[in-house]
N, C-alpha and C positions, 0 to 999 in steps of 0.2 A: 790604392790612393785615392779614388772613388769616397771612401767613408771618412779618411783623413778630411777632401774637403766638404762632405757634406758636415763631419762636428763642428769645423769651423765655420760655415755656413751657419749652422746653428746658436753657436756660440756668438758670432755677430748680432745675428736678431734678440737673441736671452737679454745681449749688452745692449740693443738701441732699444727695444722695451722699458728697459730699465731707464734709461736715460731720457723715454717719452713722460716717465709718469713724473707728477709733481712730488716734490721732496717734499713738503709738509703743509697743514692746513692746520686752520686756526677757527675751530667751531664758537659761535656764539649764539644764545640767546636773541631772536629778535621779539616773542609774543609772547607773552605765559599771564594765566591767570588761576589760581585755587580753585578743583571743582567746575574747569572747562577746557573744550575741545575745543582746538584751534586747528585748522586746515583750510587744503587746497586754493595754494599760490596760486597756481596756472589760470584757478577759476579768475582768479581777482585783476590780476596784472603786476607790473613793475615798471620804476620809473627810474629814471637815473640823472643828476645834473650832476657834475665832476663827483664830488666824493659825499653827495646827497643822494642816501636813496630811499625812495618809499617803494611800500607793496602792501597787496590787499589778501586779504583773507577773509575767511568764515570763522563764524565762533560760535559756539553753541553750549548747551548745558550738557556737562559732562556725565556717562553712565556708562560702565560695562555690556555690550552689548556681544551678540551673534556677525551682529554685520559692523555699523562703524559704529565708537563709543561715544553716542550721543543717548539724551535724555529723550526717550519716544515720544512726541507731540511737544517739542521746544521748542523755540522761534530760534533763527536764524539770522546771525547780524553780520552785517557787511562791516569789518575795521581796517583801518591801515595802520602801518609802523613805520616809523619815518626816523634812521641814520644820518647822520652828519660828519662821520669819521669814518666811511668807506665800510661800515658794518660792524663795526666793531662796539656798538652801544647801541642803543634802540631805544624808542618812545611809541607806544601804542596808543591809540586815537580814535574817538567818532566822532568824524566832521557830520553837523547837520543837512540837512536837506543832501543825502548820499542813498546808495541801493538800500533797501528795504525800509526807507520812513516815509511810505506812504506819497511820494510826491507824485502831483500832476501831470502823468505824458502831452507834451502840444508837440505842435511843428516849431521848428528854430524860427525866428522872423530876423536876425542880424546872421552875419554870416562869422563863422569861427575863423579866428587868425590861425592856422593851427605851426605858423614860425613863430611864434610869442615864446619869448625865453624859457618862462615857469609852465609851459604846458602841459598837460598829461588831460589824457581822454579816458572814460573806463568806455567800455562796451560791454550790457548783458541782452541775456535773451530770456529765455527756457528750460526746465525742465533740471534745472542744478542748484542746490544747497543756496536757498534763497531769492536765486534770478527765476523771474514768474511774469515775462513778458514774451510772449510767444511770437511777436510782431519784431522784438529787437527793438533800443535802442539805445542812447548812450547819454553820459554827462562827461560835462567838461571844466575845466578848470587852469585859472590865470596867474597861480598863487603857489603850486608845489604841491598839489592838494589840499591847503589847510580850507578852502572855501573851494565848493563847486557851484554849477550852474545845469539844470535841467530837470527832471528826465526830456530829452531831445527825439521825436520821431526818427529812423534812419529813413527818414522822406518817405513815400509811400512803395519802398524795395518789396513791401511783403504781399504786395497783390501781384509782382509779378508772375510771368508764367510757372516759371523755372519751381518756385516756390506754392504754386498750387498744392493745397491738401496736405503741407506742410508748416512744421512749426519752425520758428529761427533760434535757433541754438549756440550764439555766438559766445565765446570766450576775449577779453581782450584784446585782439592784433594787428596791430595797423602800423603802417610805414607812413611821415609824414611826407609830401613832394614837393611841394611850394604853400604860401601864405594860401591860398586857396584846393587845393591837390592833398587828395587824402588815400589811401587803399585801406580798406577793414575788408581782413581776410577770416571771412565766417562762417560756421556752418548751418545745416538747417535741417529736419529729421520727420520722415511721416508720422503724422498725427497718430497717437494712439501704439507707438511701439516702440520699441525701448533701444533696440543699436544700428538702427538704418541710418548715424548720420554720414553726409559727405560733404565736400566743404566745397565752397563759390569765394569769389572776388567780387566786390562792390567799389565802387569808385565814385567821387563827389570832385568837383570841378570848380563848385560854388562855395565854399566854408561850409559845406555841412547841410546848404539849404535845399538841396536834392542828388541823389546816388541813382547811381546805374548798374548795371551786373555785366562786368566785360569777360569775368570768368564761370562759367554754367558750374563747368565741371573742373576740379584739379585734379581730382581722380577720375580715371575711364567710367560712368557710369553703370558698363559692365562689371566694373568691377563689385565681385562678391562680398567685401569683405568692409567691414566700421572704416572710416577713416574722418578723425574728428582730434579737435583740440591744435590745432596749428597752430607755430612758432615761428616766424622769420623775417629775415635778414635782407640788407640791400645790398649788393655785391659792386654796381656799379648804375648807371643812371637809367639802365633798363632790365637788368641783370637782377633775379631774384632765387634763396633758397628756401625752401620750407622745412619743416618736421613736422609730423603727423602722426598721431597715435594712431595706429592699426591693429584690428581683432579679429579672426576668427569669428564668425557670430554666432556658430553655433557651441565653440568649447572656450571658454571663458577663461583657458589655460593655454591658451597659445595669443599671444601678444607681442607686439613689438613695432621699434619705430623706421620709419619710412622714407625719405630726404625725395624733391622735388624739385626742379630749375624752371622759372622763364626768363626767358632773354627777348622778349618783346613787350616789357613793361605788364606784364601780371597775365597774359591776354589768355595764354596759350602755358602748357604747363607739360614737362617730361619725367617720369621716374628717373633715379638719382642711383638709387643705393638704399641698402638696408643698415641701419643706423644702429642697432642693436637688440638685444630682446629684452621686455621689461617684466615676466615672469607671468605667474598664473595671478588669480582674484581680480582677474581683468586688468591691471597689465596700468601702465602709468603714463600718461603724457610729457612729453623733452621738451627740455628749455634749448633756445640756440642762441651765440653769441657770436657777432661778429667782431675779430680781437686785431687791437691799432697796429697789430704787423700783418693781418690781412688772412692771418687761419681763422678757422671757424671751430667752436667748442659746441659740443652737445652733450645735454647731461638727462638722466634721466632715475627713477625711479626702480627698484626692479623688487615683485613682492614676493618670489620664490628665494632670494637669496637676501632678502633683508639687508640691502646696501642701497646709497648714494652712487651715479658710476657716471665717467664722462667718455671723450673721445675727442680728437681735433683729429682734423681737415685739411693738408693744407693744400686743395685743388678745390674747395670750394663743395665737397661734399658729394666729389664723385666717387674720393675714397677716404679713407679713416684710420687714423692710428690705431694701436692695440688699446682696451680700454683700462683706463683707470680707478679703483678706489675712491672716491672722496668721503665716504662714509659709513661704516656696518659695527656700529652699539645700539644699533636700535634693542630694545628689549625683547624678548623671545617668550614671554608669557602676559598674559589680560590683554592681547593684541586684537583679539575678536577674530571671527573669520576672515575680515578687508583686508585685514595685516594695515594697519591705516598708516601710508609712510607715501611721502616724496610729493609729487605735483610740484614740478622746481619750476621759476624760474633763475634768470643769470643774467649779471650786470658786467660789464669792466668799466671800473670808477677811474679817474681821471690820476691818481696812485700808477696805473699797470693794474690793479689785484683784479680777480676775478671776485664774486661775491657772489656765492648759489645759495639762494632760498627756498625752504620747503619745509613740510610737516611733515613729525617725528615723536619721538617717546625713547627714554632711554630709563634703567635702573633708577637713576634722580630723578628725572623728571618722567613717571610713567605715563602720565594723564598728555593727551597730542598736543603739541605746540610747535609752534611759528622757530625755526633754526633758520642758522646761516652758519656758511662756511667759506672762509676767505682764502686765499692763496696765490702765488704767481707764478704763472699759466709758463 
C-alpha cells in the first residue's frame, strides 16, 4: 500500500512539473552583425513601456579565442536594440552621447524626474567590457533611450568609508520610488582583485543630486563567496526581492544564484533561498521579474549544460517551482573556453508575455548575437 501511495505521489509531482513548464517559446534575434560579437545584456540594462522593449548590449569585433570570442585589443561599443511589438522584431542602434562615447562626467545640476513616463537610466562602473569608471556614473533619458543626458556622478558616494580602497562595479539595477526617490543596487570590489565583489544599496531623495548608502552589505561581510550583479524587484511599498550571482572564489566551476529579501525599504536583507546552479566557466547572473499575477520569474544561463533556464516562485522567492528550459540549441563547437552565453534580462509586456533577452550562438548564427525568447507564463 505504501508503494502504491508513493507511486501516486510521484505521478502527481511529475504531472505538476509538466503543468509548470511553459508550453511554447518563440525565439527571435534582437541584434546581429556579421564579424561582430554581441554580449552581456545583464551588464547594460533593459527597459519596457507597454509592448516596447529597449535593451543594452556590448559589441566588439569577433575572433575565435580561448576566452571570449573577441578580437584582441578591439574597442567595445555599448549599443541598444529596440522592439516595438513585444520582442518579435528589433532594431539596433548607437545613440549619441552614450557609454563609451568619451563624454566628460559632471555633477548633476537639476533633479531628475524618475517618474517621467519615458524615463530610462543606465548605471555604469568599472572592470567589465567597455565600462571604465571606478567611481560609478549614470546616464538618463526622457525619450525611451533615443537620446541620453550624462554621464553624471553618483554624488560623492565613492568617497564613503564603505568603499575605501574599493572601486565601484555596478550594472544597471534600480527601482524608482517617487519623482525624487530612487534605489540603486550597486557592487564594489577591492581594487586590484578580481572576484571580491559584494552588494550595497544606495538611495537618492533629491532626484540624483546626492546619494546616501542605506545598506552597506546585502550579503553579510563574513560571507566568503563572490556576490555580484543583483537584479531586484519591488513586492510592496517596503518589500524587495533580489537575485544575486554567487561564486566560490577559489573554484570557477562552483557557481549559483541566491535570492535575498528586504522588508524595511532596502535597509536590511535576509537570505531567502538558492534559486539554481549556473554551471562551470564562471557561471552567469540571473534576471528577475514580478509578474502581473504576483509570481516571480527568475532566469539564468548555465554554461555547463549550455541552456537558458527559468523558475517561477509563488511565494516571493521563499521557494521555487521546478526548473524549466527556455532554450538549449547553443552551438557546441567553436565556443571558446568561456562558453559565451546568457547574461539575461527579462520583462513582461502589456500583452502579458514574458520576453527574455540574452546572448547566444547557434549553428545558423555561430557568432555570438543577442537573442530573445517570448512565451506566455
